[in-house]
N, C-alpha and C positions, 0 to 999 in steps of 0.2 A: 556184624561183628568183625573186628580186625584179627590179625594173627595172634596178638597177645591174648585176646579173649578165647580164641578157639584152641590155640596150641600152647599157651603160656610161653611163647617163644617169638621174638621179633625177627622175622625172616630177613628183613631188609637191612638190619644193622649188624647182623652176625658175620663173623669171618668163617666162610664155608670151608676153609682149609684147616681150621682149628679142630682139635678133637673134642670140642665142647658141645657139639650138637647133641641134644638129648636123645637117648636111645629110642624113645617113642616117636620122635620126629624122623629118625632114620628109618624106622619100621614103616612109617607112612609112605615114604617115597621108595621103599624097597618092595612094598606089597603090591597087590592088584586092586586095591580099593580105589573108588572114585572119591575125590574131594576137590573142592574149588580153591584155587589160589589166584588172586587177582594181581595183575601188574599194570601199573599206570605209567606208561612211558616205554620207549624202545629199549633203553639200557637195562632196566630191570626185567623186562620180558625176555630179552636175550639171555640174561643171567639165569633166570628160571629155566629156560629151555635147555641150557647147558646142564643145570642141576637135575632136571627131570627129562632126559633125552627121549623117553618113551611117552611123554605126556600127550594127551589128546587136547590140542590147543583149539580154543574157540576164540576167534578174533571178533571183537565188537567194533562195528564201523558206524559212521554217521552219528557219533555220540554228541556232537557239539550242541545241537538244539535241545537234546534231552538234558544235558548237564547244565546248560544255561537256564532252562526252565526251573531247575532246582536252586538257582541263585549262586551257582559255582562257576569258576573259570574253566572253560573247556581246554583240553589238551588235544594236540593233533592225534588223529587215528594212528594206531601202531601198525607198522608194516612187518608182519611176521608170517612165516609159513604156518598154516593152520589146517585142521581137518574140517572145520566148519566156520562159516562167517555169519555172525548174527547182526542184523541191521537194527539199530536201536529205534528207528522209526516204527518198527513193528509194535513196540509197546503201546502205541497210541490206538491200535486196532486189535480187538479181541480175537478176531479170526486169524489175522496174520501171526499174532503171538502163539495161538494154539497150533497153527500149521508149522511154525518154526520150531516149537518144542517137540512136536510129534516127529518132525524130520530129524531133529537132534537125537531123540531117543532111538530112532532107527539107525542113524549113523553110529551110535555108540553100542548098538546091539543090546539095548536094555529091554528086557522082556515084559516089564510091568506097566506099559502104557495104559492098558484098560483099567488098571487099578488107580491111576493118578489123574487121568484125563478130567474127571469131574471136579477136581480141586484147582485146576489151572486158572480158570477165569475168576473165581472168587478170590484166589490169592493175588492174581494180577491186579484186581481192582483195589483190594485192601493195600497192597504195596504202593500203587500209584497214589491212593488217597493219603497215605502216610508220608511218602517222600516229597510230594508236591505241595505240602502245606506251607 
């Protein structure tokens, strides 16, 4: 899902200096909740980092093969300061994916790993089956 579907707000086309940002969007980035916001390209990643200065940034690297396998044009890896680096090649290996997500949970101090671990591999497999069709 994109931003319009999740937030009813197009983050990339909005004027962030305008007072038109919906209150619920402001509450999201003023709060302590975790949510994902994806940036494709250096310029938008840096814009988001300015907008969310306390964000826990996860940088996805080695994306080209994965993106190409989906029939899309790859973009260069983004070079941004991050708290965690995810290697997209891990998606091809269940154990590497599991280890990477476990490590990410630890880095984010998320306490519920034992509750979600059993769902990771079935989700990864369904996700790969869906996107690689």
